[in-house]
N, C-alpha and C positions, 0 to 999 in steps of 0.2 A: 791585590792586582786583579784586573778584570780579565776573565777568560774570554779570549777573542772568539773561539769556536762557538761557545754558547751565546755570546753576544751577536754573532752573525746570524745564528738560528733565530734568536729573538727578533732581530731587525727584519729578517725575511718574513716571519710570521706577522709582525706589525704591518709591513708593507702589503702582504697578501690580504689581511683583514681590512686594510684600507680600500683596496680595490674591490673586494667583495661587498663591503658596506656601500660603497659608492654605486656599484652596479645594481645592487638590490634596491637602493634608493631611487635610482633612475627608473628601474622597472616599475616600482610602486607609483612613481609619478606618471608613467605612461597609462597606468590603470586608474589614475585619478584617486589614488588612496593617499591623501595628503598627510594623514597622521603617520603612516608608516614611512612615507617619503621623508618627512621631517625627522623622525627618529633616526633613520639610517643616515641622513645627512649629518645629524648631530654626532652620531657615532663616528662617522668619517672624519669630522673635524677633530673630535677628541683623540682618535687614534693618531692623526697627523700631529697633533700637539705632543702626544706621548713620544712619537718617533723623533721629532725635532729636539725635544727636551732631552731625550736619552742621547742623541748625538752630541748635543751641547755639553751634557754632563761628562760624556766620555772624552770630549775635547779638553774640557777643563782639567779633568783628572790626568790625562796624558801630558799636558803642558806643565802642570805642577810637578809631576814625577820627573819630567825631563829637566826642569830647573833644579830639583833636588839632586839629580845625578850630576849636573854641572857643578853645583856647589860642592858636592862631595869629592869630585875629581880635582877641582881647583883649590880646595882647602889645603892648608899646610898639613903635611903628613904628621907632624908633631902634635897638632892640635887635637885634643880629644873632645868629641862631642858628647856632652853629658847626657845621661839618660833622663828621661821625663820624670819629674818628681810625682810622688803618689797622688797629690791632689789634682794634678793635670791629667793623670791616667784615669782617675774617677770621672772627670769631666768628659774625657774622650769616650769612656765606656757609656756614660749617660747619653752622649751624642749618638752612639751606635744604637742604643736602646730606642731613643727617640726616632731615629731613622727607620728602624725596623717597625716600630709601631705606626709611623705614618704610612709606610709601604703597605702594611696589613690593612690599615684603615681604607687606603685607596682600593686595594683588591677586593675588599668586602663592600664598600660603599658604592662604588661606580655601578656594578652590576644591579645592585639592589635599587638604587635610585633610577636607573634606566628601566628596570622591571616595573617599578611603581609608576614611572612616567607612561610606559606602554599600557599598563592597566588603566590609568586615568584616561588615556587617549581612546581606548576601546570602549570605555563607558561614556565617552564624549564629554569628559570633564576637562575642557581645554585649559582652564586656569590651572588645575592641578598638574596637567602635563607640562605647562610652561614653568611652574614653580619647581617641580622636581628636576627638570633639565637645568634650570638656573642654579639650584642648590648643587647639582652634580658638577657643573662647570666651575662654580666658585670653590667648591672643595678640592677639585683637581688642581686648579691653579695655585691655591694656597699651599697644598701639600707639595707640589713640585717646587714651588719657591722655597719652602722650608727645607726640603732635601738639598737643594742647591746651596742654600746658605750654610747648612751644616757641613757640606763637602768643602766649601771654600774656607770655612773657619778652620776645619781640621787640617787642610793642606797649608794654609797660611801660618798656623801655629807651628807646624813642623819646619816650615821654612825659617821662621823666626828662631827656632831652636837651633837650626843648622848654622844660620848667619851669626847669631849673637851669643849662643850658648845659654845655659840656664844660670846666669849669675843672679845673686840676690837682688841686684838693682833692677834687672829685667823682670823678675817675678813680682817685685813690689810695683814697678811701673804699670804692670798689667792689671793690678787690682785697685 
């Protein structure tokens, strides 16, 4: 479950960094420092993307949890929801490992690529600046899409388990 207090703090920090990046970019534009203006505008767009994807992920998580609660409330009290088989738990753990690895990759790669882009811009290597920013944006979009996919798969498997149970027919149909 997502801790709402920590999430609220993270969202406030994302919003604050968006405003700061935008203001610094505008200030750099007034000074006709086009390279810094471009970098800060890129960071602004990147942070807005993180912000909207975080809200979307939270909304997806909340809706899936609400559906799970409704299913559990409306299910027959005599019906036993079977536990997840070992092979599905291994897949779930693998999804968690992949999610954490993707998160670590983003936390490390985004600042490094932006730093490389800034260095290229300071040395007036405009092609390098563009390539680093392009690689940064592509890696972020792919990483966020992968994280969303893993979240949706995890929740939908849980819903299937609640709705249909873990009968042999359902397990065979999955493979």
